N, C-alpha and C positions, 0 to 999 in steps of 0.2 A: 563238505564244505563248498557242493553243492549247491545246497539252500543256504547258505551265509551270504555265494554270487548274490543268488537271485533277490537274497530279503537285502544288501547294499544299492544292487539295481532299482532293486522297489521304494526306497527308504530316495534316493538318487534322482528319481524320475517323477515321484512325489514333489522334491522339496525345490528341481526346476522349474516346475512346470505352476508352484504356486509364486511363483515369483514374476509366470510369464504376466507380460501389460494386454489385456482383452477393450482394447478402444472398442468392440462396440454398444451403447446404453442399453439398459434394458428399463421398462415403463412398466409400469400397473396399471390395469387393461381401466381405463375410468368410463365404461360404457356399462358394468353389468349394477346394472341398477331396474325399475321399472321406471322408464320417461314420458308425460304426458303431452298433449301437442298443447302448445298455447297460442299457435300463428305463425304463417310464414310467407318471409318477407324476397320477394326480386327482386331481381338489380342486371343492371346493366354485364353483363359478361361471366363479374362473379359477385365474389364478397366486395372486391378492393371496386370496384365500382358504382357508380351514383344508385343507389333504392329507388328500385320506383312502382315495386306494386306492392300491402302488405294487407293481408289477411289476415283477421284476429281469428280465433279458434268461438266456435258457437259452445255456451255452456251447457248446449242441448246432447250434440255430438258428442262421442268420446272419439278419442283418440290416442295410443297408445302402442309403446312398447315395451319387452324385458325380455334386459340382455341379459346370456347367464355368460359362462365361462366362451363359449365358442355357441352359439345356438340365439334369438332370436324368435319371439313370438312378438305374432304384427296386429294386432287390431281395430276397424273402425265399424263404430255402428253410430249413424245417423238419427237421433232425437226425433220421435217422431215420420223416419222417412222410409226410403223402401233401403238405401246404403248399408249396408253393412257385409266386409268382409272383411281377411282376415287372410295369417302369412303364416310362414315359418322356412326355417333354415337354416344355414350357419354364417359367420361370416369370421373375414379376417381383414387386422386392422395393420396399415403401415405408420407407421406411425412418425411424424415431422419432427416435432420435439413430446414434448408431457400430452401438451394440451392441445393440439391438433395432427394430421395428415389425412389417410382415403383411406376407408372403406371399402372391402371387396363382398356380397351376396354370393352364396352357392346351394345349392341344391334345392333348389326353393321350392316349395306348394304352396302353393295361396291358393284361393278361391275366384271367382271372376268378378272383375275390376267393374265396379261402381259411382258417381259420382254425387257430390258435395256441396252447396251450392257457399261463399262462403262471402261474403261481402270488403269489396278492400272500401283501404279507409282513406283516400290519395283522388277522391274523386269522381274516377269511372265506372262507379258502380258496384256493381259483382259479378264472379262466374262460374261455371263449374269444373270443377277443381274433379280430378280423374286419383283416386282412393285404391287403386289397387295394386299399390308396396311395387307392385315386380311384376309387371303382364305380359315379359317378355324378356330372351334374353341380354334384347342392347341393355345400357345405360344400367348395369349393375357393378359394374372394378370400379376402381380411380375417384369414386364419387368424394366431396371433399370436408369433413370431420372437425370442431370442434371445440371442447367441452372446459367453461368455467364455471369452477363453482356449479353451483347446482341448476347451469345448463347448459342444452346439447345441440347449436349446431346441425343439422346433416341433409347436403345436400338431396333434396328431391331425386325419388329413381325413378319416375312413372313415364318423364319425355316430358308435364305439365312443365312452359314455358309463359306464363299468363294468358291472362283471355282474351284484352282490348283491343280492337288495330284504331287506338287513339295513337298520332305519334308519339306523343311524347310518352307513351306511356311504352311498355314489352313490344305490342307487334309479333309476338310470340315464340323473341330473341336471350330474353332475360334466359339468368342461372336460377332456380327460383331454388330455396332450405326452409326447410322445416325448422321452428322452432320448438323444442322441446323443456320442460322440466322438468326435475328428479323429485318422484315421486317418496317423502319423505315419513309420510305416513302408519310405512308397514317398517 
């Protein structure tokens, strides 16, 4: 008789738990892929502010992030230059919805910081952008991201805030975002 009561209890628990509504939403991980840098945009404050500086990627350089389930590998190589750096670690996604949210990095192992000159398209010249990805414990959490189709917009976590000292541009006060394109060749 005890066995029958246990079986009925488990059956009742299963039926009740199947009927309990879960208000939490789950999303698939849109990061999993190999992403190649297509440029950097700097905005006055955030993505909703005015775009102040635009840096296209130099085709001779390589800059990519490979995201797997919980880890990332980042690598940069300046075509014909001395800047070669990399980083790897883990990441955690916080979703606002299925297309955007915040990202945090941890357990980071990275090589030394180096800089690459990128030409700025808005007419203020060019500047050195540090590409150590994450060179300190600061600015590694709650970074904005957005995925639209094959494009990933990822807040720059190196502390780069723009290069120019002209008042109509960043004055080191912008928030910059890397634009990555999904590598669909694999």
